[in-house]
N, CA, C and O atoms as CSV, one atom per row, in Angstrom:
chain,resi,resn,atom,element,x,y,z
A,1,MET,N,N,0.839,-1.177,0.000
A,1,MET,CA,C,0.000,0.000,0.000
A,1,MET,C,C,0.884,1.241,0.000
A,1,MET,O,O,1.935,1.275,0.641
A,2,ILE,N,N,0.445,2.241,-0.720
A,2,ILE,CA,C,1.162,3.510,-0.775
A,2,ILE,C,C,0.775,4.332,0.451
A,2,ILE,O,O,-0.408,4.516,0.738
A,3,ARG,N,N,1.772,4.818,1.161
A,3,ARG,CA,C,1.515,5.611,2.365
A,3,ARG,C,C,1.500,7.103,2.058
A,3,ARG,O,O,0.697,7.849,2.618
A,4,PHE,N,N,2.397,7.539,1.158
A,4,PHE,CA,C,2.427,8.947,0.781
A,4,PHE,C,C,3.177,9.108,-0.532
A,4,PHE,O,O,3.927,8.228,-0.956
A,5,MET,N,N,2.952,10.264,-1.167
A,5,MET,CA,C,3.692,10.630,-2.374
A,5,MET,C,C,4.124,12.076,-2.231
A,5,MET,O,O,3.332,12.943,-1.861
A,6,LEU,N,N,5.389,12.323,-2.528
A,6,LEU,CA,C,5.941,13.672,-2.480
A,6,LEU,C,C,6.565,14.013,-3.824
A,6,LEU,O,O,7.124,13.150,-4.503
A,7,MET,N,N,6.464,15.259,-4.190
A,7,MET,CA,C,7.183,15.758,-5.355
A,7,MET,C,C,7.983,16.962,-4.865
A,7,MET,O,O,7.410,17.951,-4.409
A,8,VAL,N,N,9.311,16.872,-4.960
A,8,VAL,CA,C,10.175,17.923,-4.430
A,8,VAL,C,C,11.203,18.327,-5.482
A,8,VAL,O,O,11.530,17.552,-6.380
A,9,ASN,N,N,11.705,19.554,-5.354
A,9,ASN,CA,C,12.763,19.987,-6.268
A,9,ASN,C,C,14.124,19.717,-5.634
A,9,ASN,O,O,14.199,19.206,-4.517
A,10,ARG,N,N,15.188,20.055,-6.335
A,10,ARG,CA,C,16.546,19.773,-5.854
A,10,ARG,C,C,16.890,20.536,-4.585
A,10,ARG,O,O,17.762,20.114,-3.825
A,11,GLN,N,N,16.219,21.646,-4.349
A,11,GLN,CA,C,16.464,22.417,-3.133
A,11,GLN,C,C,15.708,21.844,-1.935
A,11,GLN,O,O,15.842,22.340,-0.816
A,12,GLY,N,N,14.921,20.807,-2.171
A,12,GLY,CA,C,14.175,20.170,-1.087
A,12,GLY,C,C,12.820,20.790,-0.814
A,12,GLY,O,O,12.179,20.460,0.184
A,13,GLN,N,N,12.373,21.684,-1.687
A,13,GLN,CA,C,11.071,22.319,-1.508
A,13,GLN,C,C,9.975,21.378,-2.014
A,13,GLN,O,O,10.027,20.897,-3.146
A,14,THR,N,N,9.002,21.130,-1.172
A,14,THR,CA,C,7.906,20.239,-1.537
A,14,THR,C,C,6.956,20.962,-2.480
A,14,THR,O,O,6.458,22.044,-2.170
A,15,ARG,N,N,6.713,20.362,-3.617
A,15,ARG,CA,C,5.785,20.927,-4.596
A,15,ARG,C,C,4.432,20.225,-4.567
A,15,ARG,O,O,3.418,20.809,-4.950
A,16,LEU,N,N,4.415,18.979,-4.114
A,16,LEU,CA,C,3.172,18.209,-4.022
A,16,LEU,C,C,3.342,17.205,-2.896
A,16,LEU,O,O,4.389,16.569,-2.771
A,17,SER,N,N,2.327,17.068,-2.094
A,17,SER,CA,C,2.342,16.009,-1.088
A,17,SER,C,C,0.939,15.443,-0.968
A,17,SER,O,O,-0.052,16.172,-0.944
A,18,ARG,N,N,0.886,14.135,-0.895
A,18,ARG,CA,C,-0.406,13.451,-0.732
A,18,ARG,C,C,-0.166,12.287,0.228
A,18,ARG,O,O,0.691,11.433,-0.001
A,19,TYR,N,N,-0.941,12.279,1.300
A,19,TYR,CA,C,-0.827,11.232,2.314
A,19,TYR,C,C,-2.060,10.349,2.255
A,19,TYR,O,O,-3.190,10.832,2.187
A,20,TYR,N,N,-1.822,9.047,2.281
A,20,TYR,CA,C,-2.916,8.082,2.223
A,20,TYR,C,C,-3.154,7.419,3.572
A,20,TYR,O,O,-4.089,6.635,3.730
A,21,GLN,N,N,-2.305,7.735,4.543
A,21,GLN,CA,C,-2.503,7.330,5.926
A,21,GLN,C,C,-2.334,8.579,6.770
A,21,GLN,O,O,-1.513,9.439,6.449
A,22,PRO,N,N,-3.101,8.690,7.845
A,22,PRO,CA,C,-3.023,9.924,8.636
A,22,PRO,C,C,-1.641,10.131,9.257
A,22,PRO,O,O,-1.058,9.221,9.847
A,23,VAL,N,N,-1.141,11.345,9.104
A,23,VAL,CA,C,0.115,11.774,9.720
A,23,VAL,C,C,-0.137,13.171,10.272
A,23,VAL,O,O,-0.627,14.047,9.560
A,24,GLU,N,N,0.198,13.376,11.542
A,24,GLU,CA,C,0.002,14.682,12.160
A,24,GLU,C,C,0.784,15.748,11.395
A,24,GLU,O,O,1.867,15.486,10.872
A,25,LEU,N,N,0.222,16.944,11.340
A,25,LEU,CA,C,0.878,18.032,10.610
A,25,LEU,C,C,2.271,18.320,11.153
A,25,LEU,O,O,3.188,18.607,10.384
A,26,SER,N,N,2.436,18.248,12.451
A,26,SER,CA,C,3.749,18.528,13.032
A,26,SER,C,C,4.778,17.486,12.603
A,26,SER,O,O,5.960,17.800,12.459
A,27,ARG,N,N,4.335,16.256,12.399
A,27,ARG,CA,C,5.241,15.189,11.984
A,27,ARG,C,C,5.484,15.198,10.475
A,27,ARG,O,O,6.512,14.706,10.011
A,28,ARG,N,N,4.557,15.748,9.719
A,28,ARG,CA,C,4.707,15.773,8.251
A,28,ARG,C,C,5.957,16.537,7.825
A,28,ARG,O,O,6.723,16.065,6.985
A,29,ALA,N,N,6.155,17.699,8.398
A,29,ALA,CA,C,7.310,18.514,8.016
A,29,ALA,C,C,8.609,17.779,8.329
A,29,ALA,O,O,9.538,17.788,7.520
A,30,LEU,N,N,8.679,17.152,9.481
A,30,LEU,CA,C,9.882,16.393,9.849
A,30,LEU,C,C,10.074,15.193,8.937
A,30,LEU,O,O,11.186,14.916,8.489
A,31,LEU,N,N,8.986,14.482,8.664
A,31,LEU,CA,C,9.049,13.314,7.784
A,31,LEU,C,C,9.506,13.724,6.390
A,31,LEU,O,O,10.396,13.099,5.813
A,32,GLU,N,N,8.899,14.768,5.855
A,32,GLU,CA,C,9.256,15.218,4.507
A,32,GLU,C,C,10.712,15.655,4.442
A,32,GLU,O,O,11.422,15.312,3.496
A,33,ALA,N,N,11.155,16.400,5.428
A,33,ALA,CA,C,12.548,16.863,5.432
A,33,ALA,C,C,13.510,15.686,5.498
A,33,ALA,O,O,14.518,15.673,4.791
A,34,ASP,N,N,13.217,14.707,6.329
A,34,ASP,CA,C,14.092,13.549,6.483
A,34,ASP,C,C,14.090,12.673,5.230
A,34,ASP,O,O,15.140,12.197,4.800
A,35,VAL,N,N,12.916,12.464,4.651
A,35,VAL,CA,C,12.794,11.653,3.437
A,35,VAL,C,C,13.513,12.328,2.277
A,35,VAL,O,O,14.238,11.674,1.526
A,36,VAL,N,N,13.317,13.618,2.133
A,36,VAL,CA,C,13.956,14.364,1.038
A,36,VAL,C,C,15.468,14.336,1.202
A,36,VAL,O,O,16.197,14.123,0.233
A,37,ARG,N,N,15.939,14.550,2.419
A,37,ARG,CA,C,17.383,14.511,2.681
A,37,ARG,C,C,17.948,13.143,2.342
A,37,ARG,O,O,19.032,13.036,1.768
A,38,CYS,N,N,17.215,12.100,2.696
A,38,CYS,CA,C,17.651,10.727,2.421
A,38,CYS,C,C,17.773,10.470,0.919
A,38,CYS,O,O,18.756,9.881,0.470
A,39,CYS,N,N,16.792,10.903,0.149
A,39,CYS,CA,C,16.787,10.626,-1.292
A,39,CYS,C,C,17.722,11.539,-2.075
A,39,CYS,O,O,18.407,11.083,-2.990
A,40,LEU,N,N,17.759,12.818,-1.727
A,40,LEU,CA,C,18.592,13.755,-2.468
A,40,LEU,C,C,20.079,13.547,-2.219
A,40,LEU,O,O,20.907,13.933,-3.045
A,41,SER,N,N,20.423,12.941,-1.092
A,41,SER,CA,C,21.836,12.734,-0.779
A,41,SER,C,C,22.418,11.505,-1.479
A,41,SER,O,O,23.629,11.287,-1.444
A,42,ARG,N,N,21.574,10.713,-2.104
A,42,ARG,CA,C,22.053,9.504,-2.770
A,42,ARG,C,C,22.652,9.838,-4.143
A,42,ARG,O,O,22.237,10.784,-4.813
A,43,ARG,N,N,23.634,9.032,-4.531
A,43,ARG,CA,C,24.271,9.217,-5.834
A,43,ARG,C,C,23.384,8.630,-6.933
A,43,ARG,O,O,22.507,7.808,-6.666
A,44,LYS,N,N,23.622,9.061,-8.160
A,44,LYS,CA,C,22.822,8.587,-9.294
A,44,LYS,C,C,22.990,7.100,-9.555
A,44,LYS,O,O,22.074,6.459,-10.069
A,45,ASP,N,N,24.149,6.536,-9.208
A,45,ASP,CA,C,24.385,5.118,-9.467
A,45,ASP,C,C,23.831,4.213,-8.366
A,45,ASP,O,O,23.971,2.993,-8.451
A,46,GLN,N,N,23.210,4.781,-7.344
A,46,GLN,CA,C,22.617,3.977,-6.289
A,46,GLN,C,C,21.177,3.616,-6.629
A,46,GLN,O,O,20.521,4.284,-7.428
A,47,CYS,N,N,20.709,2.558,-6.010
A,47,CYS,CA,C,19.352,2.054,-6.233
A,47,CYS,C,C,18.309,3.093,-5.824
A,47,CYS,O,O,18.546,3.882,-4.909
A,48,SER,N,N,17.176,3.097,-6.486
A,48,SER,CA,C,16.092,4.030,-6.199
A,48,SER,C,C,15.116,3.499,-5.162
A,48,SER,O,O,14.036,4.062,-4.979
A,49,PHE,N,N,15.484,2.431,-4.489
A,49,PHE,CA,C,14.662,1.854,-3.426
A,49,PHE,C,C,15.457,1.956,-2.127
A,49,PHE,O,O,16.615,1.543,-2.071
A,50,VAL,N,N,14.841,2.503,-1.090
A,50,VAL,CA,C,15.534,2.716,0.175
A,50,VAL,C,C,14.671,2.177,1.311
A,50,VAL,O,O,13.484,2.493,1.390
A,51,ASP,N,N,15.252,1.374,2.182
A,51,ASP,CA,C,14.558,0.974,3.406
A,51,ASP,C,C,14.631,2.145,4.372
A,51,ASP,O,O,15.712,2.647,4.679
A,52,TYR,N,N,13.480,2.569,4.841
A,52,TYR,CA,C,13.404,3.748,5.698
A,52,TYR,C,C,12.423,3.474,6.826
A,52,TYR,O,O,11.235,3.259,6.586
A,53,ARG,N,N,12.915,3.481,8.036
A,53,ARG,CA,C,12.100,3.204,9.227
A,53,ARG,C,C,11.266,1.944,9.022
A,53,ARG,O,O,11.817,0.867,8.792
A,54,ASP,N,N,9.946,2.068,9.103
A,54,ASP,CA,C,9.083,0.884,8.987
A,54,ASP,C,C,8.434,0.768,7.615
A,54,ASP,O,O,7.434,0.067,7.462
A,55,PHE,N,N,8.990,1.447,6.618
A,55,PHE,CA,C,8.483,1.332,5.249
A,55,PHE,C,C,9.626,1.528,4.269
A,55,PHE,O,O,10.777,1.706,4.665
A,56,LYS,N,N,9.296,1.492,2.992
A,56,LYS,CA,C,10.303,1.649,1.933
A,56,LYS,C,C,10.023,2.934,1.170
A,56,LYS,O,O,8.881,3.376,1.048
A,57,LEU,N,N,11.100,3.516,0.663
A,57,LEU,CA,C,10.980,4.676,-0.213
A,57,LEU,C,C,11.332,4.252,-1.626
A,57,LEU,O,O,12.328,3.563,-1.850
A,58,VAL,N,N,10.510,4.667,-2.572
A,58,VAL,CA,C,10.795,4.475,-3.987
A,58,VAL,C,C,10.806,5.874,-4.585
A,58,VAL,O,O,9.841,6.625,-4.444
A,59,TYR,N,N,11.903,6.222,-5.253
A,59,TYR,CA,C,11.976,7.567,-5.807
A,59,TYR,C,C,12.518,7.529,-7.221
A,59,TYR,O,O,13.168,6.573,-7.645
A,60,ARG,N,N,12.227,8.599,-7.932
A,60,ARG,CA,C,12.683,8.737,-9.300
A,60,ARG,C,C,12.930,10.212,-9.567
A,60,ARG,O,O,12.157,11.061,-9.124
A,61,GLN,N,N,14.000,10.522,-10.285
A,61,GLN,CA,C,14.320,11.907,-10.595
A,61,GLN,C,C,13.973,12.201,-12.046
A,61,GLN,O,O,14.295,11.431,-12.951
A,62,TYR,N,N,13.310,13.330,-12.244
A,62,TYR,CA,C,13.002,13.836,-13.575
A,62,TYR,C,C,13.467,15.278,-13.623
A,62,TYR,O,O,12.847,16.154,-13.021
A,63,ALA,N,N,14.553,15.530,-14.335
A,63,ALA,CA,C,15.160,16.873,-14.426
A,63,ALA,C,C,15.411,17.385,-13.014
A,63,ALA,O,O,16.194,16.787,-12.276
A,64,ALA,N,N,14.768,18.472,-12.625
A,64,ALA,CA,C,15.010,19.059,-11.308
A,64,ALA,C,C,14.024,18.570,-10.253
A,64,ALA,O,O,14.079,19.017,-9.107
A,65,LEU,N,N,13.131,17.667,-10.616
A,65,LEU,CA,C,12.126,17.183,-9.670
A,65,LEU,C,C,12.376,15.738,-9.258
A,65,LEU,O,O,12.780,14.901,-10.066
A,66,TYR,N,N,12.128,15.472,-7.996
A,66,TYR,CA,C,12.154,14.112,-7.470
A,66,TYR,C,C,10.736,13.748,-7.062
A,66,TYR,O,O,10.030,14.544,-6.443
A,67,ILE,N,N,10.333,12.549,-7.411
A,67,ILE,CA,C,9.057,12.030,-6.940
A,67,ILE,C,C,9.399,10.891,-5.990
A,67,ILE,O,O,10.083,9.939,-6.365
A,68,VAL,N,N,8.918,11.000,-4.764
A,68,VAL,CA,C,9.227,10.027,-3.717
A,68,VAL,C,C,7.917,9.429,-3.221
A,68,VAL,O,O,6.961,10.149,-2.931
A,69,VAL,N,N,7.886,8.099,-3.128
A,69,VAL,CA,C,6.707,7.400,-2.640
A,69,VAL,C,C,7.119,6.529,-1.469
A,69,VAL,O,O,8.093,5.781,-1.549
A,70,GLY,N,N,6.375,6.630,-0.388
A,70,GLY,CA,C,6.571,5.747,0.752
A,70,GLY,C,C,5.576,4.603,0.656
A,70,GLY,O,O,4.373,4.834,0.538
A,71,VAL,N,N,6.068,3.375,0.705
A,71,VAL,CA,C,5.201,2.195,0.563
A,71,VAL,C,C,5.445,1.224,1.706
A,71,VAL,O,O,6.497,1.243,2.345
A,72,THR,N,N,4.468,0.387,1.949
A,72,THR,CA,C,4.614,-0.655,2.964
A,72,THR,C,C,5.599,-1.710,2.466
A,72,THR,O,O,5.913,-1.772,1.277
A,73,ASP,N,N,6.074,-2.525,3.380
A,73,ASP,CA,C,7.093,-3.524,3.042
A,73,ASP,C,C,6.607,-4.575,2.045
A,73,ASP,O,O,7.414,-5.145,1.312
A,74,ASN,N,N,5.301,-4.837,2.009
A,74,ASN,CA,C,4.803,-5.881,1.114
A,74,ASN,C,C,4.467,-5.374,-0.289
A,74,ASN,O,O,3.995,-6.146,-1.124
A,75,GLU,N,N,4.702,-4.092,-0.558
A,75,GLU,CA,C,4.427,-3.526,-1.884
A,75,GLU,C,C,5.585,-3.830,-2.831
A,75,GLU,O,O,6.745,-3.856,-2.418
A,76,ASN,N,N,5.269,-4.056,-4.078
A,76,ASN,CA,C,6.273,-4.340,-5.101
A,76,ASN,C,C,6.931,-3.023,-5.533
A,76,ASN,O,O,6.275,-2.146,-6.096
A,77,GLU,N,N,8.226,-2.898,-5.263
A,77,GLU,CA,C,8.929,-1.650,-5.551
A,77,GLU,C,C,8.982,-1.344,-7.045
A,77,GLU,O,O,8.865,-0.186,-7.447
A,78,LEU,N,N,9.156,-2.370,-7.864
A,78,LEU,CA,C,9.235,-2.144,-9.312
A,78,LEU,C,C,7.920,-1.632,-9.882
A,78,LEU,O,O,7.910,-0.787,-10.776
A,79,SER,N,N,6.814,-2.146,-9.362
A,79,SER,CA,C,5.521,-1.660,-9.861
A,79,SER,C,C,5.310,-0.202,-9.458
A,79,SER,O,O,4.741,0.570,-10.230
A,80,VAL,N,N,5.753,0.186,-8.274
A,80,VAL,CA,C,5.641,1.583,-7.844
A,80,VAL,C,C,6.576,2.458,-8.674
A,80,VAL,O,O,6.220,3.577,-9.046
A,81,TYR,N,N,7.765,1.948,-8.961
A,81,TYR,CA,C,8.729,2.666,-9.804
A,81,TYR,C,C,8.141,2.939,-11.180
A,81,TYR,O,O,8.296,4.035,-11.718
A,82,GLU,N,N,7.471,1.952,-11.747
A,82,GLU,CA,C,6.806,2.130,-13.053
A,82,GLU,C,C,5.595,3.054,-12.939
A,82,GLU,O,O,5.290,3.798,-13.871
A,83,LEU,N,N,4.912,3.007,-11.807
A,83,LEU,CA,C,3.787,3.914,-11.583
A,83,LEU,C,C,4.262,5.361,-11.621
A,83,LEU,O,O,3.580,6.222,-12.177
A,84,LEU,N,N,5.420,5.635,-11.036
A,84,LEU,CA,C,5.976,6.989,-11.064
A,84,LEU,C,C,6.215,7.446,-12.500
A,84,LEU,O,O,5.904,8.581,-12.862
A,85,HIS,N,N,6.761,6.562,-13.301
A,85,HIS,CA,C,6.997,6.901,-14.702
A,85,HIS,C,C,5.676,7.136,-15.439
A,85,HIS,O,O,5.560,8.065,-16.238
A,86,ASN,N,N,4.696,6.295,-15.164
A,86,ASN,CA,C,3.384,6.458,-15.783
A,86,ASN,C,C,2.760,7.795,-15.368
A,86,ASN,O,O,2.174,8.491,-16.197
A,87,PHE,N,N,2.886,8.149,-14.095
A,87,PHE,CA,C,2.361,9.420,-13.590
A,87,PHE,C,C,2.993,10.597,-14.343
A,87,PHE,O,O,2.293,11.530,-14.737
A,88,VAL,N,N,4.297,10.554,-14.539
A,88,VAL,CA,C,4.987,11.626,-15.257
A,88,VAL,C,C,4.572,11.641,-16.725
A,88,VAL,O,O,4.431,12.713,-17.313
A,89,GLU,N,N,4.376,10.474,-17.319
A,89,GLU,CA,C,3.904,10.434,-18.709
A,89,GLU,C,C,2.522,11.065,-18.842
A,89,GLU,O,O,2.256,11.770,-19.815
A,90,VAL,N,N,1.638,10.819,-17.872
A,90,VAL,CA,C,0.307,11.427,-17.893
A,90,VAL,C,C,0.432,12.945,-17.752
A,90,VAL,O,O,-0.236,13.693,-18.464
A,91,LEU,N,N,1.286,13.395,-16.836
A,91,LEU,CA,C,1.514,14.841,-16.682
A,91,LEU,C,C,2.064,15.442,-17.966
A,91,LEU,O,O,1.645,16.524,-18.377
A,92,ASP,N,N,3.004,14.742,-18.604
A,92,ASP,CA,C,3.564,15.209,-19.877
A,92,ASP,C,C,2.498,15.314,-20.952
A,92,ASP,O,O,2.475,16.268,-21.730
A,93,LYS,N,N,1.628,14.339,-20.989
A,93,LYS,CA,C,0.564,14.338,-22.001
A,93,LYS,C,C,-0.392,15.514,-21.777
A,93,LYS,O,O,-0.823,16.161,-22.732
A,94,TYR,N,N,-0.717,15.785,-20.516
A,94,TYR,CA,C,-1.660,16.864,-20.229
A,94,TYR,C,C,-1.023,18.244,-20.405
A,94,TYR,O,O,-1.625,19.138,-20.999
A,95,PHE,N,N,0.193,18.413,-19.888
A,95,PHE,CA,C,0.833,19.722,-19.902
A,95,PHE,C,C,1.755,19.942,-21.097
A,95,PHE,O,O,2.297,21.038,-21.240
A,96,SER,N,N,1.954,18.963,-21.947
A,96,SER,CA,C,2.893,19.055,-23.069
A,96,SER,C,C,4.280,19.448,-22.548
A,96,SER,O,O,4.683,20.608,-22.627
A,97,ARG,N,N,4.972,18.491,-22.034
A,97,ARG,CA,C,6.294,18.660,-21.404
A,97,ARG,C,C,6.149,19.388,-20.071
A,97,ARG,O,O,6.392,20.590,-19.966
A,98,VAL,N,N,5.757,18.647,-19.086
A,98,VAL,CA,C,5.506,19.186,-17.748
A,98,VAL,C,C,6.785,19.768,-17.150
A,98,VAL,O,O,7.884,19.258,-17.369
A,99,SER,N,N,6.613,20.834,-16.399
A,99,SER,CA,C,7.741,21.464,-15.706
A,99,SER,C,C,7.324,21.723,-14.260
A,99,SER,O,O,6.162,21.552,-13.891
A,100,GLU,N,N,8.284,22.134,-13.462
A,100,GLU,CA,C,7.996,22.454,-12.067
A,100,GLU,C,C,6.967,23.574,-11.955
A,100,GLU,O,O,6.121,23.557,-11.061
A,101,LEU,N,N,7.040,24.537,-12.854
A,101,LEU,CA,C,6.075,25.646,-12.836
A,101,LEU,C,C,4.660,25.169,-13.154
A,101,LEU,O,O,3.693,25.662,-12.574
A,102,ASP,N,N,4.534,24.206,-14.077
A,102,ASP,CA,C,3.211,23.641,-14.372
A,102,ASP,C,C,2.603,23.046,-13.109
A,102,ASP,O,O,1.416,23.223,-12.835
A,103,ILE,N,N,3.419,22.349,-12.357
A,103,ILE,CA,C,2.926,21.716,-11.134
A,103,ILE,C,C,2.549,22.774,-10.105
A,103,ILE,O,O,1.509,22.663,-9.456
A,104,MET,N,N,3.372,23.784,-9.954
A,104,MET,CA,C,3.109,24.831,-8.961
A,104,MET,C,C,1.833,25.619,-9.268
A,104,MET,O,O,1.055,25.920,-8.363
A,105,PHE,N,N,1.619,25.951,-10.537
A,105,PHE,CA,C,0.496,26.802,-10.900
A,105,PHE,C,C,-0.772,26.038,-11.272
A,105,PHE,O,O,-1.825,26.643,-11.473
A,106,ASN,N,N,-0.676,24.721,-11.363
A,106,ASN,CA,C,-1.841,23.888,-11.682
A,106,ASN,C,C,-1.945,22.729,-10.698
A,106,ASN,O,O,-2.219,21.592,-11.083
A,107,LEU,N,N,-1.725,23.033,-9.435
A,107,LEU,CA,C,-1.708,21.995,-8.412
A,107,LEU,C,C,-3.036,21.242,-8.333
A,107,LEU,O,O,-3.053,20.039,-8.074
A,108,ASP,N,N,-4.134,21.940,-8.552
A,108,ASP,CA,C,-5.433,21.277,-8.530
A,108,ASP,C,C,-5.535,20.222,-9.626
A,108,ASP,O,O,-6.081,19.143,-9.396
A,109,ARG,N,N,-5.021,20.519,-10.799
A,109,ARG,CA,C,-5.045,19.562,-11.919
A,109,ARG,C,C,-4.155,18.351,-11.614
A,109,ARG,O,O,-4.521,17.214,-11.912
A,110,VAL,N,N,-3.004,18.603,-11.028
A,110,VAL,CA,C,-2.090,17.508,-10.683
A,110,VAL,C,C,-2.732,16.598,-9.647
A,110,VAL,O,O,-2.597,15.377,-9.719
A,111,HIS,N,N,-3.430,17.193,-8.680
A,111,HIS,CA,C,-4.119,16.378,-7.672
A,111,HIS,C,C,-5.241,15.554,-8.295
A,111,HIS,O,O,-5.471,14.415,-7.888
A,112,ILE,N,N,-5.933,16.111,-9.265
A,112,ILE,CA,C,-6.983,15.348,-9.951
A,112,ILE,C,C,-6.378,14.144,-10.657
A,112,ILE,O,O,-6.910,13.036,-10.576
A,113,ILE,N,N,-5.271,14.362,-11.347
A,113,ILE,CA,C,-4.592,13.251,-12.034
A,113,ILE,C,C,-4.169,12.195,-11.029
A,113,ILE,O,O,-4.390,11.004,-11.243
A,114,LEU,N,N,-3.562,12.627,-9.940
A,114,LEU,CA,C,-3.103,11.686,-8.918
A,114,LEU,C,C,-4.270,10.936,-8.294
A,114,LEU,O,O,-4.171,9.736,-8.038
A,115,ASP,N,N,-5.374,11.632,-8.047
A,115,ASP,CA,C,-6.558,10.979,-7.468
A,115,ASP,C,C,-7.200,9.983,-8.420
A,115,ASP,O,O,-7.803,9.002,-7.985
A,116,GLU,N,N,-7.072,10.231,-9.706
A,116,GLU,CA,C,-7.599,9.268,-10.675
A,116,GLU,C,C,-6.750,7.999,-10.714
A,116,GLU,O,O,-7.251,6.920,-11.030
A,117,MET,N,N,-5.475,8.135,-10.395
A,117,MET,CA,C,-4.564,6.998,-10.464
A,117,MET,C,C,-4.483,6.219,-9.151
A,117,MET,O,O,-4.392,4.991,-9.162
A,118,ILE,N,N,-4.517,6.923,-8.032
A,118,ILE,CA,C,-4.344,6.295,-6.724
A,118,ILE,C,C,-5.478,6.731,-5.809
A,118,ILE,O,O,-5.750,7.923,-5.664
A,119,GLN,N,N,-6.130,5.762,-5.200
A,119,GLN,CA,C,-7.177,6.051,-4.228
A,119,GLN,C,C,-6.953,5.194,-2.996
A,119,GLN,O,O,-6.763,3.981,-3.092
A,120,ASN,N,N,-6.977,5.840,-1.837
A,120,ASN,CA,C,-6.772,5.151,-0.553
A,120,ASN,C,C,-5.482,4.341,-0.525
A,120,ASN,O,O,-5.417,3.303,0.134
A,121,GLY,N,N,-4.470,4.800,-1.225
A,121,GLY,CA,C,-3.181,4.135,-1.205
A,121,GLY,C,C,-3.047,2.962,-2.146
A,121,GLY,O,O,-2.056,2.233,-2.095
A,122,HIS,N,N,-4.040,2.770,-3.009
A,122,HIS,CA,C,-4.011,1.660,-3.961
A,122,HIS,C,C,-4.127,2.201,-5.382
A,122,HIS,O,O,-4.885,3.135,-5.639
A,123,VAL,N,N,-3.377,1.612,-6.291
A,123,VAL,CA,C,-3.429,2.017,-7.694
A,123,VAL,C,C,-4.746,1.521,-8.278
A,123,VAL,O,O,-5.062,0.334,-8.202
A,124,VAL,N,N,-5.510,2.441,-8.860
A,124,VAL,CA,C,-6.802,2.069,-9.427
A,124,VAL,C,C,-6.862,2.251,-10.942
A,124,VAL,O,O,-7.700,1.637,-11.603
A,125,GLU,N,N,-5.982,3.088,-11.501
A,125,GLU,CA,C,-6.017,3.318,-12.942
A,125,GLU,C,C,-4.642,3.737,-13.440
A,125,GLU,O,O,-3.963,4.558,-12.823
A,126,THR,N,N,-4.245,3.157,-14.564
A,126,THR,CA,C,-2.974,3.536,-15.181
A,126,THR,C,C,-3.135,3.950,-16.637
A,126,THR,O,O,-2.200,4.482,-17.235
A,127,ASN,N,N,-4.310,3.712,-17.215
A,127,ASN,CA,C,-4.565,4.080,-18.602
A,127,ASN,C,C,-4.589,5.599,-18.730
A,127,ASN,O,O,-5.402,6.265,-18.090
A,128,LYS,N,N,-3.709,6.139,-19.544
A,128,LYS,CA,C,-3.553,7.596,-19.663
A,128,LYS,C,C,-4.841,8.289,-20.104
A,128,LYS,O,O,-5.198,9.336,-19.564
A,129,SER,N,N,-5.524,7.720,-21.063
A,129,SER,CA,C,-6.752,8.346,-21.570
A,129,SER,C,C,-7.837,8.375,-20.502
A,129,SER,O,O,-8.547,9.371,-20.361
A,130,ARG,N,N,-7.966,7.302,-19.762
A,130,ARG,CA,C,-8.976,7.261,-18.693
A,130,ARG,C,C,-8.627,8.203,-17.552
A,130,ARG,O,O,-9.512,8.818,-16.956
A,131,VAL,N,N,-7.349,8.317,-17.249
A,131,VAL,CA,C,-6.923,9.220,-16.181
A,131,VAL,C,C,-7.199,10.669,-16.565
A,131,VAL,O,O,-7.594,11.473,-15.721
A,132,LEU,N,N,-6.993,11.003,-17.838
A,132,LEU,CA,C,-7.158,12.384,-18.287
A,132,LEU,C,C,-8.591,12.742,-18.666
A,132,LEU,O,O,-8.881,13.914,-18.905
A,133,ALA,N,N,-9.492,11.771,-18.729
A,133,ALA,CA,C,-10.878,12.031,-19.136
A,133,ALA,C,C,-11.571,13.078,-18.260
A,133,ALA,O,O,-12.203,13.980,-18.811
A,134,PRO,N,N,-11.486,13.008,-16.925
A,134,PRO,CA,C,-12.149,14.049,-16.118
A,134,PRO,C,C,-11.589,15.453,-16.369
A,134,PRO,O,O,-12.334,16.433,-16.351
A,135,LEU,N,N,-10.286,15.547,-16.603
A,135,LEU,CA,C,-9.703,16.857,-16.894
A,135,LEU,C,C,-10.144,17.371,-18.256
A,135,LEU,O,O,-10.357,18.571,-18.431
A,136,ALA,N,N,-10.281,16.473,-19.214
A,136,ALA,CA,C,-10.776,16.882,-20.534
A,136,ALA,C,C,-12.192,17.435,-20.405
A,136,ALA,O,O,-12.536,18.430,-21.043
A,137,ALA,N,N,-13.010,16.787,-19.576
A,137,ALA,CA,C,-14.376,17.269,-19.357
A,137,ALA,C,C,-14.378,18.634,-18.661
A,137,ALA,O,O,-15.155,19.518,-19.021
A,138,LEU,N,N,-13.506,18.798,-17.665
A,138,LEU,CA,C,-13.403,20.102,-16.979
A,138,LEU,C,C,-12.935,21.199,-17.931
A,138,LEU,O,O,-13.470,22.307,-17.928
A,139,ASP,N,N,-11.939,20.880,-18.739
A,139,ASP,CA,C,-11.428,21.861,-19.691
A,139,ASP,C,C,-12.469,22.227,-20.729
A,139,ASP,O,O,-12.564,23.381,-21.147
A,140,LYS,N,N,-13.256,21.235,-21.145
A,140,LYS,CA,C,-14.312,21.476,-22.127
A,140,LYS,C,C,-15.378,22.397,-21.535
A,140,LYS,O,O,-15.874,23.294,-22.217
A,141,MET,N,N,-15.733,22.173,-20.261
A,141,MET,CA,C,-16.731,23.023,-19.602
A,141,MET,C,C,-16.190,24.450,-19.406
A,141,MET,O,O,-16.938,25.424,-19.495
A,142,ALA,N,N,-14.890,24.556,-19.140
A,142,ALA,CA,C,-14.292,25.874,-18.945
A,142,ALA,C,C,-14.248,26.670,-20.241
A,142,ALA,O,O,-14.319,27.899,-20.222
A,143,ASP,N,N,-14.130,25.969,-21.373
A,143,ASP,CA,C,-14.091,26.638,-22.667
A,143,ASP,C,C,-15.446,27.148,-23.107
A,143,ASP,O,O,-15.527,28.079,-23.908
A,144,CYS,N,N,-16.508,26.553,-22.600
A,144,CYS,CA,C,-17.862,26.965,-23.018
A,144,CYS,C,C,-18.260,28.309,-22.473
A,144,CYS,O,O,-19.365,28.781,-22.740
């Protein structure tokens, strides 16, 4: 099960965070800082899977952004790793070459995409067209 997903830049600034298990606000900042420090300090030739406390971290770097997912021990790391790539492909398809600014200024759209793909910590959809269908409907209504 997915516990949380973070999207951070190289400076460690969180651009997106989604928690699928309750975490107190005071602990979130500490958790995010520690997780980001753990992932950003790793070299490029090291594995993208990290054992961290009582769960695992799966992360992937895209240009200046890191996407980090905390998963339970029984989750398949490779499937989560591919999910991250699929998520970025969906963002690329919607934003036509997604950038950090796209995420910052369209956070609501990014959350919609993420909610279409993951619900309650479980992957529910990976088909790009199906994931983007609600946004296409919203965009169509906005154009009218």
